[in-house]
C-alpha positions in Angstrom: -34.7 -1.9 4.9 -36.9 1.3 5.1 -35.3 4.6 4.7 -36.4 5.6 8.4 -34.5 2.4 9.9 -31.5 3.4 7.8 -31.8 7.0 8.9 -31.7 6.0 12.5 -28.9 3.5 12.0 -26.8 6.2 10.2 -27.4 8.7 13.1 -26.3 6.1 15.9 -23.2 5.2 13.7 -22.3 8.9 13.2 -22.7 9.9 16.9 -20.9 6.7 18.1 -17.9 7.7 15.5 -17.9 11.1 17.1 -18.2 10.2 20.7 -17.5 6.5 21.1 -20.6 6.3 23.6 -24.1 4.5 23.2 -26.8 6.6 21.9 -30.5 6.6 23.1 -33.7 7.3 21.5 -34.0 10.8 22.8 -30.8 11.9 21.5 -31.6 10.2 18.1 -34.8 12.1 18.0 -33.0 15.6 18.6 -30.6 14.6 15.8 -32.9 13.3 13.0 -34.0 15.6 10.4 -37.5 13.8 10.2 -40.3 14.2 12.8 -40.4 10.8 14.6 -41.6 9.9 18.2 -39.5 8.4 20.7 -41.4 5.3 20.9 -40.9 4.8 17.1 -37.5 5.1 17.3 -37.1 2.7 20.3 -39.0 0.3 18.2 -36.7 0.7 15.2 -33.7 0.4 17.4 -35.1 -2.9 18.9 -35.7 -4.4 15.1 -32.2 -3.2 14.2 -30.8 -5.0 17.3 -32.8 -8.1 16.4 -31.3 -8.3 13.0 -27.8 -7.8 14.5 -27.0 -4.3 13.5 -27.0 -2.8 16.8 -26.3 -4.1 20.3 -26.4 -3.0 23.9 -23.1 -2.3 25.5 -23.3 -3.7 29.3 -26.5 -2.3 31.0 -26.6 1.1 29.0 -30.1 2.2 27.6 -28.3 3.2 24.3 -27.2 1.3 21.5 -23.9 1.0 19.5 -23.3 -0.6 16.0 -22.1 -4.0 15.5 -19.7 -5.0 12.8 -22.6 -6.1 10.7 -24.3 -2.5 11.4 -21.0 -0.7 10.3 -20.9 -2.8 7.0 -24.4 -1.8 6.2 -23.6 1.9 7.0 -20.6 1.8 4.8 -22.2 0.1 2.0 -25.6 2.1 2.0 -24.4 5.5 3.2 -20.5 6.0 3.4 -19.8 6.1 -0.2 -20.1 9.3 -2.4 -18.4 12.1 -4.2 -15.3 13.6 -2.7 -15.8 17.3 -2.0 -14.1 19.6 -4.4 -11.7 21.1 -1.9 -10.4 17.6 -0.8 -9.9 17.0 -4.5 -7.7 19.9 -4.9 -5.7 18.9 -1.7 -5.0 15.4 -3.3 -4.1 16.7 -6.6 -1.6 19.0 -4.9 0.0 16.0 -3.3 0.8 14.8 -6.7 1.9 18.0 -8.1 5.2 17.8 -10.0 5.3 13.9 -9.8 4.9 13.1 -13.4 8.8 12.5 -14.2 9.4 10.7 -10.9 10.1 6.9 -10.8 7.0 4.9 -10.0 8.7 3.5 -6.7 9.1 7.2 -5.7 5.5 8.1 -6.7 4.1 5.3 -4.5 6.6 6.0 -1.6 5.4 9.7 -1.5 1.8 8.9 -2.0 2.1 6.7 1.1 3.7 9.3 3.2 1.1 12.0 2.1 -1.9 9.7 2.7 -0.5 9.1 6.4 0.1 12.9 7.0 -3.3 13.8 5.8 -5.6 11.1 7.4 -3.7 10.8 10.9 -3.7 7.0 10.4 -1.1 4.4 9.7 -0.7 3.6 6.0 0.4 0.2 4.6 1.2 -0.1 0.8 2.4 -2.7 -1.4 4.1 -2.1 -4.5 4.0 -4.5 -7.6 5.0 -1.8 -10.2 8.4 -3.5 -10.9 6.6 -6.2 -12.9 6.2 -3.7 -15.5 9.5 -2.7 -15.7 12.5 -4.1 -18.2 16.3 -3.6 -17.2 17.5 -0.4 -18.8 21.0 -0.5 -17.7 23.7 -2.4 -15.8 27.0 -1.1 -14.6 30.1 -2.8 -13.0 32.3 -0.6 -11.0 35.7 -1.9 -9.3 35.8 -0.4 -5.6 38.8 -2.0 -4.3 41.1 -5.1 -4.4 38.9 -7.9 -5.8 35.6 -5.7 -4.6 33.1 -4.7 -7.6 29.6 -3.1 -7.3 27.2 -4.1 -9.8 24.2 -1.6 -10.4 21.0 -2.2 -12.1 18.5 0.2 -13.3 15.0 -0.4 -14.6 12.6 1.4 -16.8 10.4 2.3 -13.9 13.1 4.1 -12.5 14.3 1.7 -9.6 17.9 1.4 -9.0 19.8 -1.2 -6.9 23.4 -2.0 -6.4 25.2 -5.0 -4.8 28.8 -5.4 -3.5 30.5 -8.5 -4.9 33.8 -9.9 -3.6 35.7 -12.1 -6.2 38.6 -14.4 -5.4 40.8 -12.4 -7.8 41.0 -9.2 -9.7 39.5 -9.0 -13.1 41.5 -7.9 -16.2 40.3 -5.1 -18.2 39.5 -7.5 -20.9 37.3 -9.6 -18.4 35.6 -6.4 -17.3 34.8 -5.5 -20.9 33.4 -8.7 -22.0 31.1 -8.9 -19.0 29.7 -5.5 -19.7 29.2 -6.0 -23.4 27.5 -9.6 -22.2 25.0 -8.3 -19.8 23.9 -5.2 -22.1 23.4 -7.8 -24.8 21.4 -10.3 -22.7 19.8 -8.3 -19.8 19.2 -4.8 -21.4 15.4 -4.6 -22.3 14.6 -8.0 -20.6 11.4 -7.8 -18.4 12.2 -8.3 -14.6 9.4 -11.0 -14.8 11.6 -12.9 -17.3 15.0 -13.1 -15.5 14.0 -16.7 -14.1 16.4 -18.9 -12.6 16.4 -21.1 -15.7 17.2 -17.8 -17.9 20.3 -17.0 -15.6 21.4 -20.7 -15.7 21.5 -20.3 -19.7 23.4 -16.9 -19.3 26.0 -18.7 -17.2 26.6 -21.4 -19.4 26.8 -18.8 -22.2 30.0 -17.1 -20.4 32.1 -20.0 -21.6 35.7 -19.7 -20.6 34.7 -16.8 -18.3 32.2 -18.7 -16.3 34.5 -19.2 -13.4 35.7 -15.6 -13.2 32.6 -13.8 -14.0 29.7 -16.1 -12.5 29.7 -14.5 -9.0 28.8 -11.3 -11.0 26.2 -12.8 -12.7 24.6 -14.3 -9.6 24.8 -10.7 -7.9 22.6 -9.5 -11.0 20.0 -12.3 -10.5 19.7 -11.5 -6.8 19.3 -7.8 -7.5 16.7 -8.8 -10.1 14.9 -10.8 -7.7 14.9 -8.2 -4.9 13.2 -5.7 -7.4 10.5 -8.3 -8.2 9.5 -9.1 -4.6 6.5 -7.3 -3.3 7.6 -4.2 -1.5 5.5 -3.5 1.7 5.9 -0.1 3.3 4.2 1.5 6.4 3.9 5.1 7.2 2.4 6.9 10.1 2.9 4.2 12.8 3.2 6.9 15.3 -0.5 7.5 14.6 -1.4 3.9 15.7 0.9 4.2 18.6 -0.6 7.3 19.9 -4.1 6.2 19.6 -5.7 5.7 22.8 -8.4 3.2 21.6 -5.7 0.8 20.2 -3.5 -1.7 22.4 0.1 -0.9 22.1 1.2 -4.6 22.3 -1.1 -5.7 19.5 0.0 -2.7 17.4 3.8 -3.6 18.2 3.3 -7.3 17.2 1.6 -6.0 13.9 4.4 -3.8 12.9 6.9 -6.4 13.7 5.4 -8.7 10.9 4.2 -6.3 8.4 4.4 -8.4 5.5 1.6 -10.3 6.9 -0.7 -7.4 6.0 -0.5 -8.3 2.4 -2.9 -11.3 2.7 -5.6 -8.9 3.9 -5.3 -7.3 0.2 -6.3 -10.6 -1.6 -9.7 -9.5 -2.4 -8.7 -5.8 -3.1 -8.5 -5.8 -6.8 -10.9 -3.1 -7.4 -13.1 -0.9 -5.3 -12.8 -0.7 -1.6 -12.4 -3.3 1.0 -13.1 -2.9 4.6 -11.8 -5.2 7.5 -12.7 -4.8 11.2 -10.1 -5.9 13.7 -10.9 -9.1 15.4 -13.9 -9.5 13.3 -12.8 -13.0 12.4 -9.7 -13.1 14.3 -7.4 -12.7 11.4 -6.4 -9.1 12.1 -4.1 -8.9 15.1 -5.2 -5.3 16.2 -8.5 -5.3 18.1 -11.0 -2.3 17.9 -9.4 -1.1 14.6 -10.4 -0.8 11.0 -8.4 -1.2 7.7 -9.8 0.4 4.6 -7.9 -0.7 1.6 -8.0 0.0 -2.2 -5.8 -1.2 -5.1 -4.2 0.9 -7.9 -3.3 0.0 -11.4 -0.6 0.7 -14.1 -1.7 0.6 -17.7 -4.8 -1.8 -16.8 -3.0 -4.0 -14.5 -3.0 -4.1 -10.6 0.4 -2.4 -9.6 -0.2 -2.5 -5.9 -2.6 -1.3 -2.7 -3.0 1.1 -0.2 -4.6 0.5 3.1 -5.5 3.0 6.1 -5.4 1.5 9.3 -6.9 3.4 12.4 -9.4 2.8 15.1 -12.8 1.4 14.4 -14.6 4.8 14.7 -12.9 6.2 11.5 -14.8 8.6 9.6 -15.8 6.3 6.9 -18.2 8.8 4.9 -14.9 11.1 4.4 -12.2 8.4 4.2 -13.8 6.0 1.7 -14.4 8.6 -0.8 -11.0 10.2 -0.2 -9.1 6.6 -0.9 -11.2 5.9 -4.0 -10.1 9.3 -5.5 -6.6 9.0 -4.3 -6.0 5.5 -5.8 -7.6 6.6 -9.0 -5.3 9.4 -9.2 -2.5 7.2 -8.5 -3.5 5.0 -11.2 -3.7 7.6 -13.7 -0.3 9.1 -12.6 1.5 5.6 -12.9 0.2 5.0 -16.4 1.2 8.3 -17.6 4.6 8.4 -16.2 7.5 8.5 -18.5 10.8 6.9 -17.8 13.6 8.7 -16.2 17.1 9.1 -17.4 18.8 5.8 -16.7 22.4 7.1 -17.5 22.0 10.1 -14.8 20.8 7.5 -12.3 23.8 5.2 -12.8 25.9 8.2 -12.6 24.5 9.3 -9.1 24.7 5.8 -7.8 28.4 5.4 -9.1 29.4 8.6 -7.3 28.8 7.0 -3.9 31.8 4.2 -4.6 34.3 6.5 -6.0 
């Protein structure tokens, strides 16, 4: 496509994003930074419409971009270098995050992105696949009641209450604590399979009846940590947007796990999805811009910005590119927390 046609398309999209209204040839002529007659602009607009990049809304003399036109605009014109001031804003968001657990870093990043963009942010967190079990603790909390606590090298911590059919003796408690530390400490969460736990259960020997419920609880905790964590921040930004339908937003938020399928093609770079473009995204007149972040060279999750179709792509796309790159760097450089301190904090809840 010639530069002049791209310039006209860019002007139409920029104005449509700003006003939401169709734009005619005279308005384009005033906005262009090149000398072009109205007749030439009308001819270029007709050609762009014939190619499927523009359309006539109703009987208006002006044009608005189609999905195809928006994609060309994004591909050719919306990517670029982020302004230094915006880089400083993002850098400040991650200040003092180096010592935080991966889960907390991702959670904070999602919340910060929602506050800055005034859109809804959906994130998936796969960082747990990089973690190993670093500590397991069993705490009696009452008659036949025990809390098991698991901490990973990534800083995640989970607990579960187990009800047994009888109280454990000190000997049984000591045996189980040694057993799980010998057989689970340092083991990757990915390796804690059903078969692995069955083998551990068989290795309990004469303690199998009394201690199997605790072992099953640990297996369930491990599975919970390995499951994709889908998080949404800034839902109110969607609800307050007059261009989006409340019923569609409510339906999407009730099934937030469904958003993960829109991340399938987002391993590197940026992916853009327009609402109802192919009848798979339930919020019409919306768009989602998503990017992935890594840890040590492997995918660790995704971030997606959901808002109206008239998003400021020229600003948001470079923003999310820099944001995910910053998150990748931080996750890859982050150090492990003190597992014992986390155990003690969690144990205080049950004392």
